[in-house]
N, C-alpha and C positions, 0 to 999 in steps of 0.2 A: 313612339310606340312604347318606350320605357315608362314614360309618365303614365300613359293609359294603363299599362299592365300592373304597375305599382298601385295606382289608384283603385283598380278593380280588385286587387288583393287586399284592399283595406289599409294601404300604407299612404304616407305622405311624401310624394316625390320631391317636394321642396326641401324636406328635412334630410334627404340622402346626402351622405358624403360621397367623395369621388370613388372610393373603394366599393361602396354599396351600389352605386350607379354602374360601374364596370361589371360587378358581379351579376347584376340584373341583365346587362346587355349580353354577357356570356350565356346565361340561362336561356335567353330568348333565341340566340343563335343555335344552341343545342336543341331547343324545342322545335325550331323551324326545320332542322335537318330531320328530326324524328317524325315530324308531320308529313314529310314527303317519303317516308319509308326507310330511312337509314337508322340502323340500330344504335343504341346509346353509346357504346364504345367507339363505333365508327364515327358518330357525330362528334364526339369529344375529340377524336383524332383529326377530323376535318377542320374543326375550329382551331386546334392548335397549329395545323399546317397553315391555315389562313392568316393567323396572327403572326406566324413566323415569315410570312411573305411569299409562301408558295402559291402558285397560280392554279386555281381550280380548273382553268381551261387548258392547262398543258396536257398533251396526249399521253396515254399510258405507254409503257415500254412495248416495243413491237412484239415481243413474245406473248405478251397478254393479248394483244390484238389478234394474233394468230390463233391462240387458244380459244378466244371468244368466237372467232370466225368458224373454227372447226366445230364447236359446240352448237352454234346456230345452224350450220349446214346439217348436222346430225338431226336436230330437231325439226328442220324443215323437210327432210328427206321423205317423210310420210305424208306430207301435205300435198294434195293434188293441185296442180297449177302453179306451185311455188317455184320460182326460178332458183336454180342452184349454181 
């Protein structure tokens, strides 16, 4: 993917040094997070967490789950046929 993106941008992927290659990989990761709707700063933070070894699959703290559930129930309260 890095080779393709660099080539499409008019660069020569074979002439890249390691730092340039890693910088391109970082930009691609941030771009992909933004593509799925994550804002730039959050995308950068997610990449930093990922590179630090944090698991993206780890569940959020329980208080965040409770807050999200309360918000969801509130939004569904006006929808007919929605289980609460």
